[in-house]
C-alpha positions in Angstrom: 79.9 73.2 27.4 78.1 76.8 27.0 79.0 80.2 29.4 76.2 80.9 31.3 74.6 84.3 30.6 72.2 85.0 32.9 71.3 84.2 36.7 69.9 80.8 37.3 67.5 80.8 40.4 66.8 78.0 42.4 63.7 78.2 43.9 60.9 76.5 45.9 57.4 78.2 45.4 55.9 78.0 48.8 59.2 78.8 50.6 58.9 82.1 52.5 62.6 82.6 51.6 62.3 82.3 48.1 59.4 84.3 47.6 60.9 87.2 49.0 64.2 86.5 46.6 61.7 86.2 43.7 60.1 89.2 44.4 63.2 91.4 44.6 64.4 89.7 41.6 60.7 91.0 39.8 60.5 94.2 40.8 64.5 95.2 39.7 63.3 93.5 36.5 66.3 91.1 36.7 66.3 88.5 34.0 67.1 85.1 34.7 66.5 81.1 34.4 63.8 79.8 37.6 64.5 76.4 38.6 61.8 75.5 40.7 63.1 72.5 42.9 61.8 69.4 44.8 63.0 69.6 48.3 63.2 65.7 48.3 65.2 65.6 45.4 67.1 68.7 45.5 69.1 68.8 42.1 73.0 68.2 42.0 73.6 71.4 40.2 72.0 73.5 43.5 73.9 71.4 45.7 77.3 72.0 44.1 76.8 75.4 44.3 75.2 75.5 47.9 76.4 72.9 50.0 73.5 74.0 52.8 70.9 72.5 50.0 68.1 75.5 51.0 66.2 77.7 48.9 66.8 80.4 47.1 70.3 80.1 45.8 71.2 82.5 43.1 74.2 81.4 40.8 75.4 84.3 38.8 77.1 83.9 35.0 80.7 84.8 36.8 80.2 82.0 39.3 79.1 83.7 42.3 76.6 81.9 44.4 74.4 84.0 47.0 72.1 81.9 48.9 71.0 83.6 51.6 67.7 85.5 50.8 68.0 89.1 52.0 71.8 88.8 50.1 69.8 88.1 46.6 67.3 90.9 47.5 70.2 93.5 48.0 72.0 92.8 45.2 69.3 92.7 42.8 68.0 96.1 44.1 71.4 97.3 44.4 71.8 96.4 40.3 68.3 98.3 39.9 65.9 99.6 41.9 63.0 101.4 40.3 60.5 101.5 43.3 63.3 102.7 45.8 62.8 99.5 47.7 66.3 99.8 49.2 65.1 103.1 51.0 63.0 100.9 53.1 65.2 98.4 54.4 64.8 98.0 58.1 67.3 95.8 59.5 66.1 95.5 63.0 62.6 94.6 61.9 64.1 91.9 59.3 66.5 90.4 62.2 63.1 89.9 64.4 61.1 88.3 61.7 64.1 86.2 60.9 64.9 85.5 64.5 61.9 85.2 66.8 58.9 85.3 64.9 60.2 82.7 62.5 61.2 80.4 65.3 57.6 81.0 66.7 56.3 80.4 63.4 57.8 77.2 62.9 56.8 75.5 65.9 52.9 76.9 65.6 52.7 75.5 62.2 54.3 72.4 63.0 54.1 71.5 66.7 54.5 67.9 66.6 57.4 67.9 64.1 59.2 70.3 66.6 57.9 69.0 69.8 55.9 72.4 70.8 53.0 74.1 71.9 51.5 75.7 69.3 49.2 78.1 71.5 52.2 79.2 72.9 54.3 79.9 69.7 51.1 81.6 67.9 50.2 83.8 70.9 54.3 84.6 70.9 54.1 85.4 67.2 51.3 87.6 67.5 52.9 90.0 69.6 55.0 90.4 66.5 52.1 90.9 64.3 51.2 93.5 67.0 54.0 95.3 66.4 53.5 95.7 62.5 50.0 96.3 63.4 51.4 99.6 65.3 53.8 100.4 62.3 50.8 99.8 60.1 48.3 102.0 61.7 50.4 105.1 60.9 51.6 104.3 57.6 50.3 101.9 54.4 53.5 100.0 54.7 56.1 99.1 57.3 58.9 101.9 56.5 56.7 104.5 55.2 53.8 105.3 52.6 55.5 103.3 49.5 56.2 99.1 49.6 60.1 98.4 50.0 62.6 95.8 51.0 61.0 95.1 54.3 57.8 94.5 53.4 58.6 92.2 50.5 61.2 90.3 53.0 58.0 89.9 55.9 55.0 89.4 53.6 55.3 85.9 52.7 56.3 84.7 56.3 52.7 86.7 57.8 51.3 85.0 54.5 52.3 81.5 56.3 51.3 82.4 59.7 47.9 83.5 58.3 47.4 80.6 57.0 47.9 78.1 60.0 44.6 78.6 61.3 42.7 81.2 58.6 39.6 81.4 60.9 41.6 82.6 64.2 43.5 85.2 62.1 40.9 86.3 60.7 39.0 86.9 63.7 42.0 88.9 65.5 42.0 92.9 66.1 44.4 93.7 63.7 42.6 95.6 60.7 46.1 97.2 59.3 48.2 93.7 59.1 45.0 92.1 57.5 44.5 95.1 54.8 48.4 95.0 54.3 48.4 91.3 53.9 45.5 91.2 51.5 46.7 93.8 49.5 50.1 93.0 49.0 48.7 88.9 48.0 46.4 90.7 45.4 48.8 92.3 43.8 50.2 91.9 39.8 53.6 91.7 41.7 52.8 88.5 43.7 50.7 86.8 41.0 53.9 87.0 38.7 56.1 85.5 41.4 54.3 82.6 42.1 
């Protein structure tokens, strides 16, 4: 068996956690092997590395395993951060995104599976988008004039929220959020990781 010389990333294309990990790996220029997995048939090597069985999972050449998306982002950017993303890392906003907003997003998107009232969770999620709208009314990105870790980490979740009911989202009076989202989705970086 040959020794691993590059990291291996286990990913699922549409998973927002995996998307943000891929964004940071791409912007940092980290070379490695991307292993796209089917969530219904997770590979044994991934489960051996991370028994919790969720993506993303990054296995480093020395055997270290990172299986939290923010840890992967911070590791990649800690090695090389050409755009200064780490200087735009708002832990409080990320905690809200990964906590209450993700909770509402899941129940808005999958109300039958989770036994939830989708409108209640849609409206609760909208409160988070209004917070983002306020920030983006003052600057082009969530932590200042340039994209940073916070933008890349939150973007995939806002994208998912917008896609649940595109007509409803399009009608919202959130011009800054919509412009921010559209700009990121149209970027070469986003195209490259998708």
